C-alpha positions in Angstrom: 6.8 -1.9 -24.6 4.6 0.8 -23.1 3.4 0.5 -19.5 0.3 2.1 -18.0 0.5 2.9 -14.3 -2.8 3.6 -12.6 -2.2 6.5 -10.1 -3.4 6.4 -6.5 -4.4 9.9 -5.6 -6.8 12.3 -3.8 -7.5 14.5 -6.9 -5.1 17.1 -5.6 -1.9 15.0 -5.0 -0.3 11.7 -5.8 -0.2 9.0 -3.1 3.2 7.5 -2.2 2.2 4.0 -3.5 2.1 5.4 -7.0 5.8 6.2 -6.8 6.6 2.6 -5.8 4.6 1.3 -8.7 6.5 3.5 -11.1 9.7 2.0 -9.9 8.3 -1.5 -10.6 7.4 -0.2 -14.1 10.9 1.0 -14.6 12.2 -2.4 -13.7 10.1 -3.9 -16.5 11.4 -1.4 -19.0 9.8 0.7 -21.7 7.8 3.9 -21.8 5.7 4.7 -18.7 2.4 6.4 -18.9 0.4 7.3 -15.8 -3.4 7.4 -15.7 -5.0 9.9 -13.4 -8.7 9.2 -13.2 -10.7 11.5 -11.0 -12.8 14.7 -10.7 -11.1 18.0 -10.5 -7.9 16.1 -10.6 -5.6 18.5 -12.5 -3.5 18.9 -9.4 -2.8 15.2 -9.2 -2.1 15.1 -13.0 0.4 17.9 -12.6 2.1 16.1 -9.7 2.2 12.8 -11.8 3.9 14.7 -14.6 6.8 15.5 -12.3 7.5 11.9 -11.4 11.0 10.9 -12.7 10.7 8.3 -15.5 7.1 9.1 -16.6 6.8 10.1 -20.3 3.1 10.8 -20.4 0.1 11.5 -18.1 -3.4 10.6 -19.1 -6.0 12.7 -17.3 -9.5 11.3 -17.2 -11.3 14.1 -15.4 -15.0 13.4 -15.0 -17.5 13.1 -12.1 -17.8 9.4 -13.0 -14.3 8.9 -11.7 -14.5 11.3 -8.7 -14.6 8.6 -6.0 -12.8 5.8 -8.0 -15.8 3.6 -8.2 -14.4 0.2 -9.4 -17.2 -0.4 -11.9 -16.4 2.8 -13.8 -12.6 2.6 -13.5 -12.5 -1.0 -14.6 -14.3 -0.1 -17.8 -11.9 2.9 -18.4 -8.8 0.9 -17.7 -9.9 -2.0 -20.0 -10.6 0.5 -22.8 -7.3 2.3 -22.5 -5.3 -0.8 -21.6 -5.7 -2.5 -25.0 -2.8 -0.4 -26.3 -0.3 -1.3 -23.5 1.9 -4.3 -22.8 1.5 -3.9 -19.1 -1.0 -2.4 -16.7 0.2 -1.8 -13.2 -1.6 -0.5 -10.1 -0.6 -0.3 -6.4 -1.9 -3.2 -4.3 -4.0 -0.8 -2.2 -7.7 -1.2 -1.3 -8.6 0.7 -4.5 -6.2 -1.1 -6.7 -7.4 -4.5 -5.5 -11.0 -3.4 -6.3 -10.8 -2.0 -9.8 -7.9 -3.9 -11.5 -9.3 -7.4 -11.3 -12.4 -6.0 -13.1 -10.2 -4.6 -15.8 -8.3 -7.9 -16.2 -11.6 -9.8 -16.6 -12.8 -7.3 -19.2 -9.5 -7.8 -21.1 -9.8 -11.6 -20.7 -6.3 -11.9 -19.1 -5.1 -13.2 -15.8 -4.1 -10.8 -13.1 -0.8 -11.2 -11.2 -1.3 -9.9 -7.7 1.1 -8.2 -5.3 4.4 -8.6 -7.0 7.5 -7.9 -4.9 10.1 -8.2 -7.6 10.4 -8.0 -11.4 12.5 -10.8 -12.9 11.9 -9.9 -16.5 9.1 -8.4 -18.6 7.0 -11.5 -18.3 8.2 -13.0 -15.0 7.6 -11.8 -11.5 8.0 -12.8 -7.9 5.1 -12.6 -5.4 4.7 -13.7 -1.8 2.4 -16.6 -1.0 1.4 -18.5 2.2 1.4 -15.3 4.2 4.9 -14.4 3.0 6.5 -17.7 4.0 7.2 -18.6 0.4 7.9 -16.6 -2.8 6.3 -17.8 -6.0 7.9 -17.0 -9.4 5.2 -16.6 -12.0 5.4 -16.1 -15.7 2.6 -14.7 -17.9 2.1 -15.4 -21.6 -0.9 -13.0 -21.8 -0.5 -10.3 -24.4 -1.3 -7.7 -21.7 0.1 -8.2 -18.2 -2.2 -6.9 -15.5 -0.4 -6.5 -12.2 -0.8 -5.1 -8.8 2.4 -4.0 -7.0 3.1 -4.4 -3.4 4.5 -1.0 -2.5 6.8 -2.3 0.2 8.7 -4.4 -2.4 10.0 -1.4 -4.4 11.7 1.9 -3.5 9.8 5.0 -4.3 10.6 6.8 -7.6 11.6 10.4 -7.4 8.5 12.6 -7.1 10.3 15.4 -8.9 12.6 15.7 -11.9 10.2 14.6 -14.6 8.4 16.8 -17.2 5.8 14.6 -18.8 3.1 15.9 -21.1 -0.5 15.8 -19.7 -3.0 14.5 -22.2 -6.8 14.7 -21.7 -8.9 11.5 -22.0 -12.3 12.2 -23.4 -13.8 8.8 -22.7 -16.4 8.7 -20.0 -17.3 5.2 -18.6 -20.2 5.1 -16.3 -21.5 1.6 -15.7 -24.5 2.9 -13.8 -24.2 0.0 -11.3 -23.0 1.9 -8.3 -23.0 5.3 -6.8 -21.0 7.1 -4.1 -23.0 7.5 -0.8 -20.4 8.8 1.7 -17.3 8.1 3.6 -15.8 8.5 7.0 -12.2 9.4 7.0 -10.0 8.7 10.1 -8.3 12.0 11.1 -5.0 12.0 12.9 -2.0 14.3 13.4 0.2 11.2 13.2 1.7 10.0 9.9 -0.3 7.7 7.7 0.3 4.1 8.8 1.2 2.7 5.4 3.8 5.3 4.6 5.2 6.1 8.1 9.0 5.8 8.7 8.4 4.6 12.3 5.5 2.5 13.4 4.5 1.5 17.0 2.1 -1.4 17.1 0.2 -3.0 20.0 -1.3 -6.4 20.3 -3.6 -8.4 22.6 -1.0 -8.0 25.4 -2.1 -4.3 25.7 -5.1 -5.7 27.6 -7.7 -3.0 26.5 -8.1 0.0 24.3 -7.3 2.5 27.1 -3.9 1.0 27.5 -3.0 2.0 24.0 -2.6 5.6 25.4 1.0 4.7 26.4 1.7 3.8 22.8 0.2 7.0 21.5 2.4 9.0 23.9 5.5 7.1 22.7 4.5 7.4 19.0 4.0 11.2 19.4 7.5 11.6 20.7 8.9 9.5 17.9 6.8 11.1 15.2 5.4 7.6 14.5 2.2 6.0 13.3 0.3 3.6 15.5 -0.7 0.2 14.4 -2.2 -3.0 15.9 -2.4 -6.7 15.4 -5.6 -8.4 14.2 -6.1 -9.8 17.7 -6.2 -6.3 19.2 -8.6 -5.1 16.5 -10.9 -8.2 16.9 -10.9 -7.6 20.6 -12.2 -4.1 20.0 -9.2 -2.3 21.4 -8.7 -0.1 18.3 -10.5 0.5 15.0 -9.7 -1.8 12.1 -8.0 0.9 10.0 -5.0 0.4 12.4 -4.6 -3.3 11.6 -1.2 -4.4 10.3 -0.9 -7.8 8.7 -2.0 -10.0 5.8 -5.6 -8.8 6.0 -4.6 -5.3 7.1 -2.0 -2.8 6.0 1.4 -4.0 4.7 4.1 -1.8 6.1 7.9 -1.6 5.8 9.1 1.4 7.9 12.6 2.2 9.0 11.7 1.2 12.5 8.8 -1.1 13.7 8.2 -1.5 17.4 5.9 -4.4 18.3 4.5 -4.2 21.8 2.5 -7.1 23.3 2.3 -8.8 19.9 2.9 -12.5 19.9 3.8 -12.6 16.2 1.2 -14.7 14.4 2.1 -15.6 10.8 -0.6 -13.3 9.5 0.9 -10.3 11.4 4.5 -11.1 10.4 3.4 -11.1 6.7 2.5 -7.4 7.1 5.6 -6.1 8.7 8.6 -8.4 8.5 10.1 -6.3 5.7 10.7 -3.4 8.1 14.3 -2.3 8.2 14.7 -2.6 12.0 12.2 -4.5 14.2 12.0 -4.1 18.0 9.8 -6.5 20.0 8.6 -6.1 23.6 6.9 -9.2 25.0 6.8 -11.0 28.3 6.8 -14.4 26.6 10.4 -15.2 25.5 9.1 -17.9 23.2 6.8 -15.5 21.3 7.3 -15.9 17.5 7.8 -12.2 17.1 11.3 -12.6 18.4 12.2 -14.8 15.4 12.0 -11.7 13.1 13.1 -9.0 15.6 16.4 -7.3 15.4 16.1 -6.3 19.0 14.0 -8.1 21.6 13.1 -7.1 25.1 11.5 -9.7 27.4 9.5 -8.1 30.2 6.3 -6.4 31.2 5.3 -3.8 28.6 3.7 -1.6 31.1 7.0 -1.2 32.8 9.2 -1.1 29.7 7.2 1.3 27.4 7.1 4.2 29.9 10.9 3.7 30.5 11.4 3.8 26.7 9.2 6.9 26.4 11.3 8.7 29.0 14.5 8.0 27.0 13.1 9.5 23.8 
C-alpha cells in the first residue's frame, strides 16, 4: 500500500494539521508520500521532506495551485491519486473543500473526519455532534479520507529525509480565480493549534467584556475562542468560533467562561486534556465534561484568576 497525504501549508512551511494526518497514515501502514501543491512552495516541500515517516514528497509548484483553489487541486489530486491505495487530507477548511471533488472525480466515496484507524479499510468517525462514534468500512479501491487532527498525535516534524520529486502536471479548471483574502492578525497562538484556549460565551454579555479574557489569555500564552452564541450575537468575529460548525480544538487546557455547553460547542472541544468551566448556572451542561467547575459570577472570578497567574 502507498498512501498520499495532501499537505496543508502556506508555501513556506507545513501546517501542524499535516503532521496529525501523517500519523493517521502511519496507522494505516505502507509507504507515505506527501503532496505539496502551491506556488513558490519549495520551502514547504523541504519541510515536508523532514517529517518522520515520509518516504517521498511530490512538489506541484505552479501559479494554478498558489491559493489552493479547490477546482484545480481536485483535478490534480484525482490525477495523481489513481496510483495510491489511500488519499488523506486534514479536515480543515481547505481539505473539506478540495477532497470531495477529488473523490467524485475518482468515483469513490469519501470518509470524513476519521478519529481512529481500525484497519486499512475500517475507520472510526464521530457522528451526531460527537455523541456517537460510527465504525465505517470501505470497499473502494482508493480510500479518500479527511482526518480530524485532534484525533491523532502529531508526527515528528524532523528526522525524515524524503526525496522531493517535481510534478509537471498543471491542472487549471478555469472555473475560479483568486480575488483576495483578509487574514486575522494576532500575537496570540493560532486557535486550532494552541496548547491553552480561553473561550467566552453568551454570558460575556457583549464584545467589550471579552477584554478580560484577552488579558487572561495573554498571561497564559493562550488563544481566545468563543461559542457560536457569542459569535452570532456579534461579540467577536466568526474565526474565533469553537464547535461543530467552527474550529475543533483539543488543547492541554481549555477554559470555558460563560459558556452553557450546547452539544454543538462540546463537539468542538470535549477532547481537551483538562477542561475548566466558569458559569453561574450550576446546571449548565458544560459541567458534564469539565474536569474542574467553578459556579459563580465570571466578572468576579476571571479577574481573580488573572491575578493568580
